[in-house]
DSSP file (Angstrom, degrees, kcal/mol; ACC not computed):
  #  RESIDUE AA STRUCTURE BP1 BP2  ACC     N-H-->O    O-->H-N    N-H-->O    O-->H-N    TCO  KAPPA ALPHA  PHI   PSI    X-CA   Y-CA   Z-CA
    1    1 A X              0   0    0      0, 0.0     2,-0.4     0, 0.0     0, 0.0   0.000 360.0 360.0 360.0 132.3   76.2  162.9   44.5
    2    2 A X        -     0   0    0      1,-0.0     2,-0.7     0, 0.0     0, 0.0  -0.760 360.0-136.7 -92.7 136.0   79.6  162.6   46.0
    3    3 A X        -     0   0    0     -2,-0.4    -1,-0.0     2,-0.0     0, 0.0  -0.845  29.5-147.5 -88.2 116.8   80.5  159.5   48.0
    4    4 A X    >   -     0   0    0     -2,-0.7     3,-2.0     1,-0.1     4,-0.1  -0.067  30.2 -87.1 -83.3 179.8   82.4  160.6   51.0
    5    5 A X  G >  S+     0   0    0      1,-0.3     3,-2.1     2,-0.2    -1,-0.1   0.752 117.2  74.4 -61.0 -25.2   85.2  159.1   53.0
    6    6 A X  G 3  S+     0   0    0      1,-0.3    -1,-0.3     3,-0.0    -3,-0.0   0.746  95.8  51.9 -61.8 -19.7   82.7  157.2   55.2
    7    7 A X  G <  S+     0   0    0     -3,-2.0     2,-0.3     2,-0.0    -1,-0.3   0.392  88.5 102.1 -97.6   4.8   82.2  154.9   52.2
    8    8 A X    <   -     0   0    0     -3,-2.1     2,-0.6    -4,-0.1    -4,-0.0  -0.705  57.2-156.1 -86.6 138.0   85.9  154.2   51.8
    9    9 A X        -     0   0    0     -2,-0.3     2,-0.1     2,-0.0    -3,-0.0  -0.939  15.3-140.1-111.3 107.0   87.2  150.9   53.0
   10   10 A X        -     0   0    0     -2,-0.6     2,-0.5     1,-0.1    82,-0.2  -0.434  11.5-162.8 -64.5 138.5   90.9  151.1   53.7
   11   11 A X        -     0   0    0     -2,-0.1    83,-0.1     1,-0.1    82,-0.1  -0.930   3.9-171.8-122.7 103.7   92.9  148.0   52.7
   12   12 A X        +     0   0    0     -2,-0.5     2,-0.4    80,-0.1    81,-0.1   0.746  67.2  55.3 -70.8 -23.6   96.3  148.1   54.5
   13   13 A X  E     +a   93   0A   0     79,-0.8    81,-2.2    38,-0.0     2,-0.4  -0.923  58.8 179.6-120.5 136.4   97.8  145.1   52.5
   14   14 A X  E     -a   94   0A   0     -2,-0.4    38,-2.7    38,-0.3     2,-0.3  -0.983   2.4-176.6-129.6 144.8   98.2  144.5   48.8
   15   15 A X  E     -aB  95  51A   0     79,-2.4    81,-2.5    -2,-0.4     2,-0.3  -0.937   2.3-170.1-135.5 157.6   99.7  141.6   47.0
   16   16 A X  E     +aB  96  50A   0     34,-2.3    34,-2.0    -2,-0.3     2,-0.3  -0.996  12.5 153.2-149.9 147.3  100.4  140.9   43.3
   17   17 A X  E     -aB  97  49A   0     79,-1.6    81,-1.7    -2,-0.3     2,-0.3  -0.902  31.0-103.3-158.7-170.4  101.4  137.9   41.2
   18   18 A X  E     -a   98   0A   0     30,-2.0     2,-0.5    -2,-0.3    30,-0.5  -0.919   9.8-147.2-128.9 149.5  101.4  136.1   37.8
   19   19 A X  E     -a   99   0A   0     79,-2.7    81,-2.4    -2,-0.3     2,-0.5  -0.980  19.9-173.0-114.8 118.2   99.6  133.3   36.3
   20   20 A X  E     -a  100   0A   0     -2,-0.5     8,-2.4     8,-0.3     2,-0.4  -0.951   1.4-170.7-114.0 126.4  101.7  131.4   33.8
   21   21 A X  B     -D   27   0B   0     -2,-0.5     6,-0.2    79,-0.5     2,-0.1  -0.889  11.3-144.6-112.1 142.3  100.1  128.6   31.7
   22   22 A X    >   -     0   0    0      4,-1.9     3,-1.9    -2,-0.4   137,-0.1  -0.368  44.5 -83.4 -91.6-174.8  101.9  126.2   29.5
   23   23 A X  T 3  S+     0   0    0      1,-0.3   137,-0.1     2,-0.1   136,-0.0   0.804 129.3  53.1 -59.7 -32.8  100.4  124.9   26.2
   24   24 A X  T 3  S-     0   0    0      2,-0.0    -1,-0.3   134,-0.0     3,-0.1   0.498 120.1-105.7 -79.0  -4.0   98.5  122.2   28.0
   25   25 A X    <   +     0   0    0     -3,-1.9    -2,-0.1     1,-0.3     2,-0.1   0.551  69.2 150.5  88.1   8.0   96.8  124.7   30.3
   26   26 A X        -     0   0    0     97,-0.1    -4,-1.9     1,-0.1     2,-0.4  -0.479  41.6-127.1 -69.7 144.8   99.0  123.6   33.3
   27   27 A X  E     -DE  21 122B   0     95,-2.1    95,-2.7    -6,-0.2     2,-0.5  -0.795  10.1-124.2-100.0 138.2   99.6  126.3   35.9
   28   28 A X  E     + E   0 121B   0     -8,-2.4    -8,-0.3    -2,-0.4    20,-0.3  -0.669  41.7 173.4 -76.8 121.3  103.0  127.4   37.2
   29   29 A X  E     - E   0 120B   0     91,-2.6    91,-2.0    -2,-0.5     2,-0.4  -0.899  23.7-146.3-127.6 160.3  103.0  127.1   41.0
   30   30 A X  E     -FE  46 119B   0     16,-2.7    16,-1.9    -2,-0.3     2,-0.5  -0.940  14.5-136.0-120.4 148.8  105.5  127.4   43.8
   31   31 A X  E     -FE  45 118B   0     87,-2.4    86,-2.9    -2,-0.4    87,-1.0  -0.934  25.9-120.5-111.1 125.4  105.5  125.4   47.0
   32   32 A X  E     - E   0 116B   0     12,-3.0    11,-2.6    -2,-0.5    84,-0.3  -0.231  12.1-157.1 -63.5 140.5  106.2  127.3   50.2
   33   33 A X        -     0   0    0     82,-3.2     9,-0.2     9,-0.2    83,-0.2   0.690  38.5-121.5 -89.6 -21.4  109.1  126.4   52.4
   34   34 A X        -     0   0    0     81,-0.5     5,-0.2     7,-0.2     3,-0.1   0.976  27.3-151.3  77.0  72.0  107.7  127.8   55.6
   35   35 A X    >   -     0   0    0      3,-0.3     3,-2.5     1,-0.2     6,-0.2  -0.312  40.5 -71.3 -69.8 159.7  110.1  130.5   56.8
   36   36 A X  T 3  S+     0   0    0      1,-0.3    -1,-0.2     2,-0.2    -2,-0.1  -0.235 126.6  24.6 -52.7 134.8  110.3  131.2   60.6
   37   37 A X  T 3  S+     0   0    0     -3,-0.1    -1,-0.3     0, 0.0    -2,-0.1   0.257 122.7  57.6  89.6 -11.5  107.1  133.0   61.6
   38   38 A X    X   +     0   0    0     -3,-2.5     3,-1.9     1,-0.1    -3,-0.3  -0.096  58.0 132.7-137.6  36.3  105.1  131.6   58.7
   39   39 A X  G >   +     0   0    0      1,-0.3     3,-1.5    -5,-0.2    -3,-0.1   0.724  61.6  74.1 -65.1 -20.8  105.5  127.8   59.2
   40   40 A X  G 3  S+     0   0    0      1,-0.3    -1,-0.3    -3,-0.1    -2,-0.0   0.652  93.5  55.6 -67.8 -10.6  101.8  127.3   58.7
   41   41 A X  G X  S+     0   0    0     -3,-1.9     3,-2.2    -6,-0.2    -9,-0.3   0.501  78.0 126.6 -96.3  -4.5  102.4  127.9   55.0
   42   42 A X  T <  S+     0   0    0     -3,-1.5    -9,-0.2     1,-0.3     3,-0.1  -0.308  78.4  10.5 -60.0 128.5  105.0  125.1   54.6
   43   43 A X  T 3  S+     0   0    0    -11,-2.6    -1,-0.3     1,-0.3     2,-0.2   0.287  97.3 127.8  91.3 -10.2  104.2  122.7   51.9
   44   44 A X    <   -     0   0    0     -3,-2.2   -12,-3.0   -13,-0.1    -1,-0.3  -0.551  50.1-134.8 -87.6 152.0  101.4  124.8   50.4
   45   45 A X  E     +Fg  31 136B   0     90,-3.0    92,-3.1   -14,-0.2    93,-0.4  -0.748  32.7 145.8-105.6 145.7  101.1  125.8   46.7
   46   46 A X  E     -F   30   0B   0    -16,-1.9   -16,-2.7    -2,-0.3     3,-0.1  -0.972  49.9 -79.6-161.9 171.6  100.3  129.1   45.1
   47   47 A X        -     0   0    0     -2,-0.3     2,-0.6   -18,-0.2   -18,-0.1  -0.345  64.8 -85.0 -67.6 158.7  101.0  131.3   42.1
   48   48 A X  S    S+     0   0    0    -30,-0.5   -30,-2.0   -20,-0.3     2,-0.3  -0.577  81.1 128.5 -67.3 120.1  104.2  133.3   42.3
   49   49 A X  E     +B   17   0A   0     -2,-0.6     2,-0.3   -32,-0.2   -32,-0.2  -0.980  24.9 160.1-166.1 166.4  103.1  136.4   44.3
   50   50 A X  E     -B   16   0A   0    -34,-2.0   -34,-2.3    -2,-0.3     2,-0.2  -0.961  42.8 -36.1-174.4-171.6  103.9  138.5   47.2
   51   51 A X  E     -B   15   0A   0     -2,-0.3     2,-0.6   -36,-0.2   -36,-0.3  -0.437  46.6-125.4 -72.7 132.8  103.5  141.8   49.0
   52   52 A X        -     0   0    0    -38,-2.7   -38,-0.3    -2,-0.2     3,-0.1  -0.685  34.7-140.2 -71.5 115.2  103.4  145.2   47.3
   53   53 A X    >   -     0   0    0     -2,-0.6     3,-2.2     4,-0.1     8,-0.1  -0.367  32.3 -76.8 -78.5 160.0  106.1  147.1   48.9
   54   54 A X  T 3  S+     0   0    0      1,-0.3    -1,-0.1    -2,-0.1     3,-0.1  -0.324 121.1  12.4 -54.5 130.4  105.8  150.8   49.8
   55   55 A X  T 3  S+     0   0    0      1,-0.3     2,-0.3    -3,-0.1    -1,-0.3   0.412 103.7 115.8  84.4  -3.3  106.2  152.9   46.7
   56   56 A X    <   -     0   0    0     -3,-2.2    -1,-0.3     2,-0.0     2,-0.3  -0.760  60.8-135.5 -98.9 140.1  105.9  149.9   44.4
   57   57 A X     >  -     0   0    0     -2,-0.3     4,-1.7    -3,-0.1     3,-0.5  -0.699  26.4-112.3 -93.3 156.5  103.1  149.4   41.9
   58   58 A X  H  > S+     0   0    0     -2,-0.3     4,-2.5     1,-0.2     5,-0.1   0.802 114.0  58.2 -58.7 -33.3  101.4  146.0   41.7
   59   59 A X  H  > S+     0   0    0      1,-0.2     4,-2.0     2,-0.2    -1,-0.2   0.921 107.5  46.5 -61.1 -44.4  102.7  145.3   38.2
   60   60 A X  H  > S+     0   0    0     -3,-0.5     4,-2.4     1,-0.2    -1,-0.2   0.860 111.2  52.7 -65.3 -34.9  106.2  145.7   39.3
   61   61 A X  H  X S+     0   0    0     -4,-1.7     4,-3.2     2,-0.2     5,-0.3   0.920 107.2  52.1 -63.8 -44.8  105.5  143.5   42.4
   62   62 A X  H  X S+     0   0    0     -4,-2.5     4,-1.9     1,-0.2   -44,-0.2   0.916 113.0  43.8 -62.1 -43.2  104.1  140.7   40.1
   63   63 A X  H  X S+     0   0    0     -4,-2.0     4,-1.6     2,-0.2    11,-0.3   0.906 115.4  49.1 -68.6 -40.1  107.2  140.7   37.9
   64   64 A X  H  X S+     0   0    0     -4,-2.4     4,-2.7     1,-0.2     5,-0.2   0.954 112.5  47.2 -61.7 -49.4  109.6  140.9   40.9
   65   65 A X  H  X>S+     0   0    0     -4,-3.2     4,-2.7     1,-0.2     5,-0.5   0.854 106.7  57.3 -65.4 -35.0  107.8  138.0   42.7
   66   66 A X  I  X>S+     0   0    0     -4,-1.9     6,-1.9    -5,-0.3     4,-1.6   0.926 113.0  41.1 -58.9 -44.4  107.8  135.9   39.6
   67   67 A X  I  X5S+     0   0    0     -4,-1.6     4,-1.4     4,-0.3    44,-0.5   0.940 118.3  44.8 -69.0 -48.7  111.6  136.2   39.4
   68   68 A X  I  <5S+     0   0    0     -4,-2.7    43,-2.4     1,-0.2    44,-1.1   0.944 124.6  30.7 -64.5 -49.1  112.2  135.8   43.2
   69   69 A X  I  <5S+     0   0    0     -4,-2.7    41,-0.3    41,-0.2    -3,-0.2   0.804 137.8  16.5 -86.0 -28.9  109.9  132.9   43.8
   70   70 A X  I  <<S-     0   0    0     -4,-1.6    -3,-0.2    -5,-0.5    40,-0.2   0.508  90.4-120.2-122.8  -7.6  110.0  131.0   40.5
   71   71 A X     << +     0   0    0     -4,-1.4    36,-3.1    -5,-0.5    37,-1.7   0.817  64.5 145.0  64.6  30.9  113.0  132.3   38.5
   72   72 A X        -     0   0    0     -6,-1.9     2,-1.1    34,-0.2    -1,-0.2  -0.898  50.1-146.5-107.9 123.4  110.7  133.4   35.8
   73   73 A X  E     -C  103   0A   0     -2,-0.5    30,-2.9    30,-0.5     2,-0.3  -0.785  36.3-154.3 -80.2  98.3  111.3  136.6   33.7
   74   74 A X  E     -C  102   0A   0     -2,-1.1     2,-0.6   -11,-0.3    28,-0.2  -0.619  21.1-161.7 -89.9 135.7  107.6  137.5   33.3
   75   75 A X  E     -C  101   0A   0     26,-2.5    26,-2.6    -2,-0.3     2,-0.4  -0.967  25.8-132.1-107.5 115.4  106.1  139.5   30.5
   76   76 A X  E     +C  100   0A   0     -2,-0.6    24,-0.3    24,-0.2     3,-0.1  -0.552  28.0 176.6 -70.7 124.4  102.7  140.7   31.7
   77   77 A X  E     -     0   0A   0     22,-3.0     2,-0.3    -2,-0.4    23,-0.2   0.871  60.8 -17.5 -94.2 -48.4  100.1  140.0   29.0
   78   78 A X  E     -C   99   0A   0     21,-1.5    21,-2.7     0, 0.0    -1,-0.3  -0.982  65.9-102.4-161.5 146.1   96.8  141.2   30.6
   79   79 A X  E     -C   98   0A   0     -2,-0.3    19,-0.3    19,-0.2     3,-0.1  -0.555  31.6-172.8 -72.0 137.0   95.4  142.0   34.0
   80   80 A X  E     -     0   0A   0     17,-2.8     2,-0.3     1,-0.3    18,-0.2   0.893  47.4 -57.6 -94.7 -57.5   93.2  139.2   35.3
   81   81 A X  E     -C   97   0A   0     16,-1.2    16,-1.8     2,-0.0     2,-0.4  -0.984  31.1-123.8-175.1 166.6   91.5  140.4   38.4
   82   82 A X  E     -C   96   0A   0     -2,-0.3     2,-0.4    14,-0.2    14,-0.2  -0.999  26.4-165.6-127.9 133.0   91.9  141.8   42.0
   83   83 A X  E     -C   95   0A   0     12,-2.8    12,-3.1    -2,-0.4     2,-0.6  -0.943  13.4-139.5-118.7 135.1   90.2  139.9   44.8
   84   84 A X  E     +C   94   0A   0     -2,-0.4    10,-0.2    10,-0.2     2,-0.2  -0.813  40.5 142.4 -94.8 126.8   89.7  141.2   48.3
   85   85 A X  E     -C   93   0A   0      8,-3.2     8,-2.1    -2,-0.6     2,-0.3  -0.638  36.6-119.9-140.4-159.6   90.4  138.7   51.1
   86   86 A X  E     -C   92   0A   0      6,-0.3     6,-0.2    -2,-0.2     5,-0.1  -0.994  17.8-113.0-151.2 155.5   91.8  138.7   54.5
   87   87 A X    >   -     0   0    0      4,-2.8     3,-2.6    -2,-0.3     6,-0.0  -0.354  47.0 -94.9 -78.8 170.3   94.6  137.1   56.4
   88   88 A X  T 3  S+     0   0    0      1,-0.3    -1,-0.1     2,-0.1     0, 0.0   0.803 127.1  58.3 -60.1 -27.3   93.9  134.6   59.2
   89   89 A X  T 3  S-     0   0    0      2,-0.1    -1,-0.3     1,-0.1     3,-0.1   0.475 122.1-107.0 -79.6   0.8   94.1  137.5   61.7
   90   90 A X  S <  S+     0   0    0     -3,-2.6     2,-0.2     1,-0.3    -2,-0.1   0.242  71.5 142.8  96.8 -13.3   91.4  139.3   59.9
   91   91 A X        -     0   0    0     -5,-0.1    -4,-2.8     1,-0.1    -1,-0.3  -0.459  52.5-118.8 -66.2 128.5   93.5  142.0   58.2
   92   92 A X  E     - C   0  86A   0     -6,-0.2   -79,-0.8    -2,-0.2     2,-0.3  -0.320  30.9-173.1 -67.9 148.5   92.2  142.7   54.7
   93   93 A X  E     -aC  13  85A   0     -8,-2.1    -8,-3.2   -81,-0.1     2,-0.6  -0.989  16.6-147.4-143.4 137.4   94.4  142.2   51.7
   94   94 A X  E     -aC  14  84A   0    -81,-2.2   -79,-2.4    -2,-0.3     2,-0.5  -0.930  18.4-160.9-105.8 118.3   93.8  143.0   48.0
   95   95 A X  E     -aC  15  83A   0    -12,-3.1   -12,-2.8    -2,-0.6     2,-0.3  -0.881   5.4-168.2-110.1 131.0   95.4  140.5   45.7
   96   96 A X  E     -aC  16  82A   0    -81,-2.5   -79,-1.6    -2,-0.5     2,-0.3  -0.806   5.1-173.7-109.4 148.1   96.1  141.4   42.0
   97   97 A X  E     -aC  17  81A   0    -16,-1.8   -17,-2.8    -2,-0.3   -16,-1.2  -0.998   8.3-162.3-146.3 147.5   97.1  139.0   39.2
   98   98 A X  E     -aC  18  79A   0    -81,-1.7   -79,-2.7    -2,-0.3     2,-0.4  -0.950  27.4-119.6-122.9 141.6   98.2  139.1   35.6
   99   99 A X  E     -aC  19  78A   0    -21,-2.7   -22,-3.0    -2,-0.4   -21,-1.5  -0.700  48.0-176.6 -73.1 133.0   98.3  136.5   33.0
  100  100 A X  E     -aC  20  76A   0    -81,-2.4   -79,-0.5    -2,-0.4     2,-0.3  -0.920  23.7-138.8-137.0 157.0  102.0  136.4   32.0
  101  101 A X  E     - C   0  75A   0    -26,-2.6   -26,-2.5    -2,-0.3     2,-0.5  -0.787  30.3-107.1-110.6 158.2  104.4  134.8   29.6
  102  102 A X  E     - C   0  74A   0     58,-1.5     2,-0.2    -2,-0.3   -28,-0.2  -0.732  36.7-158.2 -87.6 128.6  107.8  133.4   30.3
  103  103 A X  E >   - C   0  73A   0    -30,-2.9     3,-0.9    -2,-0.5   -30,-0.5  -0.672  31.8 -78.3-103.5 160.8  110.6  135.5   28.8
  104  104 A X  T 3  S+     0   0    0     -2,-0.2    -1,-0.1     1,-0.2     3,-0.1  -0.180 113.6  45.5 -51.6 148.4  114.2  134.6   27.9
  105  105 A X  T 3  S+     0   0    0      1,-0.3     2,-0.2    -3,-0.1    -1,-0.2   0.455  76.7 141.9  92.4   2.4  116.5  134.4   30.9
  106  106 A X    <   +     0   0    0     -3,-0.9    -1,-0.3   -33,-0.2   -34,-0.2  -0.563  26.5 179.8 -77.0 142.0  114.1  132.4   33.0
  107  107 A X        -     0   0    0    -36,-3.1   -35,-0.2    -2,-0.2   -36,-0.1   0.593  30.9-136.5-114.1 -20.9  115.7  129.7   35.1
  108  108 A X  S    S+     0   0    0    -37,-1.7     2,-0.4     1,-0.2   -37,-0.3   0.801  71.2 115.7  55.9  30.7  112.6  128.2   37.0
  109  109 A X  S    S-     0   0    0    -38,-0.2    -1,-0.2   -42,-0.1   -39,-0.2  -0.987  70.2-120.1-127.2 119.1  114.8  128.3   40.0
  110  110 A X        -     0   0    0     -2,-0.4     3,-0.3   -41,-0.3   -41,-0.2  -0.231   4.3-148.9 -62.6 145.9  113.8  130.5   42.9
  111  111 A X  S    S+     0   0    0    -43,-2.4     2,-0.2   -44,-0.5   -42,-0.2   0.467  98.4  55.8 -88.0  -3.6  116.1  133.2   44.0
  112  112 A X    >>  +     0   0    0    -44,-1.1     3,-1.9     1,-0.1     4,-1.7  -0.591  65.4 167.4-124.4  66.9  114.7  132.7   47.6
  113  113 A X  T 34 S+     0   0    0     -3,-0.3    -1,-0.1     1,-0.3    -3,-0.1   0.677  73.1  61.3 -61.7 -19.9  115.3  129.0   48.1
  114  114 A X  T 34 S+     0   0    0      1,-0.2    -1,-0.3    -3,-0.1     3,-0.1   0.772 111.9  37.8 -73.4 -24.1  114.6  129.2   51.8
  115  115 A X  T <4 S+     0   0    0     -3,-1.9   -82,-3.2     1,-0.2   -81,-0.5   0.731 118.0  48.5 -95.6 -26.1  111.1  130.4   51.0
  116  116 A X  E  <  -E   32   0B   0     -4,-1.7   -84,-0.2   -84,-0.3    -1,-0.2  -0.969  52.1-179.6-123.1 124.6  110.3  128.2   48.0
  117  117 A X  E    S+     0   0B   0    -86,-2.9     2,-0.3    -2,-0.5   -85,-0.1   0.754  70.8   9.6 -88.7 -29.6  110.9  124.4   47.9
  118  118 A X  E     -E   31   0B   0    -87,-1.0   -87,-2.4     2,-0.0     2,-0.4  -1.000  51.2-163.9-157.5 146.7  109.7  123.7   44.4
  119  119 A X  E     +E   30   0B   0     -2,-0.3     2,-0.3   -89,-0.2   -89,-0.2  -0.991  34.1 133.4-134.4 125.4  108.6  125.4   41.2
  120  120 A X  E     -E   29   0B   0    -91,-2.0   -91,-2.6    -2,-0.4     2,-0.4  -0.989  56.2 -95.2-164.9 159.3  106.7  123.4   38.5
  121  121 A X  E     -E   28   0B   0     -2,-0.3     2,-0.5   -93,-0.2   -93,-0.2  -0.653  38.9-156.5 -77.1 135.2  103.7  123.4   36.1
  122  122 A X  E     -E   27   0B   0    -95,-2.7   -95,-2.1    -2,-0.4     5,-0.0  -0.964  13.4-127.2-117.4 121.7  100.8  121.6   37.7
  123  123 A X     >  -     0   0    0     -2,-0.5     4,-3.0   -97,-0.2     3,-0.4  -0.283  28.1-109.1 -65.5 155.0   98.1  120.0   35.4
  124  124 A X  H  > S+     0   0    0      1,-0.3     4,-2.5     2,-0.2     5,-0.2   0.855 116.9  52.4 -57.9 -41.2   94.5  121.0   36.1
  125  125 A X  H  > S+     0   0    0      2,-0.2     4,-1.7     1,-0.2    -1,-0.3   0.896 112.4  46.0 -62.0 -39.2   93.5  117.6   37.6
  126  126 A X  H  > S+     0   0    0     -3,-0.4     4,-3.0     2,-0.2     5,-0.2   0.909 111.4  52.0 -67.3 -44.6   96.4  117.7   40.0
  127  127 A X  H  X S+     0   0    0     -4,-3.0     4,-2.9     1,-0.2    -2,-0.2   0.931 108.7  50.7 -56.1 -45.1   95.6  121.3   40.9
  128  128 A X  H  X S+     0   0    0     -4,-2.5     4,-2.6     1,-0.2    -1,-0.2   0.879 111.8  47.7 -60.1 -41.9   92.0  120.3   41.6
  129  129 A X  H  X S+     0   0    0     -4,-1.7     4,-1.6     2,-0.2    -1,-0.2   0.913 111.8  49.6 -67.9 -42.1   93.2  117.4   43.8
  130  130 A X  H  <>S+     0   0    0     -4,-3.0     5,-3.0     2,-0.2     6,-0.5   0.914 112.0  48.8 -58.7 -44.4   95.7  119.7   45.6
  131  131 A X  H ><5S+     0   0    0     -4,-2.9     3,-1.7     1,-0.2    -2,-0.2   0.937 110.6  50.7 -64.4 -45.8   92.9  122.2   46.2
  132  132 A X  H 3<5S+     0   0    0     -4,-2.6    -1,-0.2     1,-0.3    -2,-0.2   0.782 108.1  52.6 -59.6 -29.1   90.5  119.5   47.5
  133  133 A X  T 3<5S-     0   0    0     -4,-1.6    -1,-0.3    -5,-0.1    -2,-0.2   0.418 118.3-112.0 -87.7   0.7   93.2  118.3   49.9
  134  134 A X  T < 5S+     0   0    0     -3,-1.7    -3,-0.2    -4,-0.3    -2,-0.1   0.749  83.8 122.7  79.1  21.5   93.6  121.9   51.3
  135  135 A X      < +     0   0    0     -5,-3.0   -90,-3.0    -6,-0.2     2,-0.6   0.424  44.5  90.1-101.0  -0.5   97.2  122.2   49.8
  136  136 A X  B    S-g   45   0B   0     -6,-0.5   -90,-0.2   -92,-0.2   -92,-0.1  -0.893  76.2-142.2 -94.4 122.5   96.5  125.3   47.7
  137  137 A X  S    S+     0   0    0    -92,-3.1     2,-0.4    -2,-0.6   -91,-0.1   0.821  75.2  23.6 -58.3 -40.3   97.4  128.2   50.0
  138  138 A X    >>  -     0   0    0    -93,-0.4     3,-1.1     1,-0.1     4,-0.8  -0.982  62.3-136.9-135.1 137.9   94.6  130.6   48.9
  139  139 A X  H 3> S+     0   0    0     -2,-0.4     4,-1.9     1,-0.2     3,-0.5   0.819 106.4  69.2 -56.3 -30.6   91.2  130.3   47.3
  140  140 A X  H 3> S+     0   0    0      1,-0.2     4,-2.9     2,-0.2    -1,-0.2   0.828  88.8  62.8 -62.2 -28.1   92.3  133.2   45.2
  141  141 A X  H <> S+     0   0    0     -3,-1.1     4,-2.0     1,-0.2    -1,-0.2   0.925 104.3  47.2 -58.5 -43.3   94.8  131.0   43.5
  142  142 A X  H  X S+     0   0    0     -4,-0.8     4,-2.4    -3,-0.5    -2,-0.2   0.899 113.2  48.2 -63.2 -42.7   91.9  128.9   42.2
  143  143 A X  H  X S+     0   0    0     -4,-1.9     4,-2.4     1,-0.2    -2,-0.2   0.907 110.8  49.8 -68.0 -40.0   90.0  132.0   41.1
  144  144 A X  H  X S+     0   0    0     -4,-2.9     4,-2.3     2,-0.2    -1,-0.2   0.881 109.8  52.1 -66.4 -37.5   93.1  133.4   39.3
  145  145 A X  H  X S+     0   0    0     -4,-2.0     4,-2.5    -5,-0.2    -2,-0.2   0.947 111.4  47.0 -63.9 -47.3   93.6  130.0   37.5
  146  146 A X  H  X S+     0   0    0     -4,-2.4     4,-2.1     1,-0.2    -2,-0.2   0.909 111.4  51.0 -60.9 -39.6   90.0  130.0   36.3
  147  147 A X  H  X S+     0   0    0     -4,-2.4     4,-2.4     2,-0.2    -1,-0.2   0.880 110.5  49.5 -65.0 -36.9   90.3  133.6   35.2
  148  148 A X  H  X S+     0   0    0     -4,-2.3     4,-3.0     2,-0.2     5,-0.2   0.926 109.7  50.3 -66.2 -44.5   93.5  132.8   33.2
  149  149 A X  H  X S+     0   0    0     -4,-2.5     4,-1.8     1,-0.2    -2,-0.2   0.904 112.6  47.3 -62.7 -41.4   91.9  129.8   31.5
  150  150 A X  H  X S+     0   0    0     -4,-2.1     4,-2.2     2,-0.2    -1,-0.2   0.930 113.0  48.9 -66.0 -44.5   88.9  132.0   30.5
  151  151 A X  H  X S+     0   0    0     -4,-2.4     4,-2.6     1,-0.2     5,-0.2   0.915 109.2  51.7 -62.1 -43.6   91.2  134.7   29.2
  152  152 A X  H  X>S+     0   0    0     -4,-3.0     4,-1.5     1,-0.2     5,-0.7   0.892 109.3  50.7 -62.8 -37.6   93.3  132.3   27.3
  153  153 A X  H  <5S+     0   0    0     -4,-1.8    -1,-0.2    -5,-0.2    -2,-0.2   0.894 110.8  49.3 -65.5 -39.0   90.2  131.0   25.6
  154  154 A X  H  <5S+     0   0    0     -4,-2.2    -2,-0.2     1,-0.2    -1,-0.2   0.913 112.7  47.3 -62.6 -43.6   89.1  134.6   24.7
  155  155 A X  H  <5S-     0   0    0     -4,-2.6    -1,-0.2    -5,-0.2    -2,-0.2   0.772  94.3-142.6 -70.9 -27.6   92.5  135.3   23.3
  156  156 A X  T  <5 +     0   0    0     -4,-1.5     2,-0.2     1,-0.3    -3,-0.2   0.611  67.3 112.1  71.9   9.4   92.6  132.2   21.2
  157  157 A X      < -     0   0    0     -5,-0.7     2,-0.5     2,-0.0    -1,-0.3  -0.693  65.3-135.5-110.7 164.4   96.3  132.2   22.2
  158  158 A X        -     0   0    0     -2,-0.2     2,-0.1    -3,-0.1  -135,-0.1  -0.888  12.0-149.0-123.5  99.5   98.3  129.9   24.4
  159  159 A X        -     0   0    0     -2,-0.5     2,-0.3  -137,-0.1  -134,-0.2  -0.451  27.8-155.0 -59.1 134.8  100.7  131.6   26.8
  160  160 A X              0   0    0     -2,-0.1   -58,-1.5   -58,-0.1  -138,-0.2  -0.779 360.0 360.0-118.3 161.5  103.6  129.2   27.2
  161  161 A X              0   0    0     -2,-0.3  -139,-0.1   -60,-0.1    -1,-0.1   0.313 360.0 360.0-134.6 360.0  106.2  128.4   29.7
């Protein structure tokens, strides 16, 4: 049986990012600056991630965004997951994330300082407190962090930053 186009759900927006863990299991996060038109995001934390541009594949987006937002030369280790969500206006977005390692040449300084106020590793307890206070921008960030911790446990390796 063929499933026809009536069963397809178009998703007009895609995003991609990286989860970088240090040896302690802390997650690398960026804190939004709140650029004009997006001031509601100011001060919120998330993984380095962003919009998949036309003609770009999600893996390239994840690597690009890691550099732009966090100053990290990311080496993708493994695909973690893709989660379907939506923006506040209801538009659907498919978010992809990869477990990544930090490569030489990383500066941990955003190349878009007007968009990102801070880049740092956040311990799990602090992450949980930020999430509980509503300061983690997307629930998907929490899901990707949990996915990364499980994957690291399966691998028996410790991606470092």
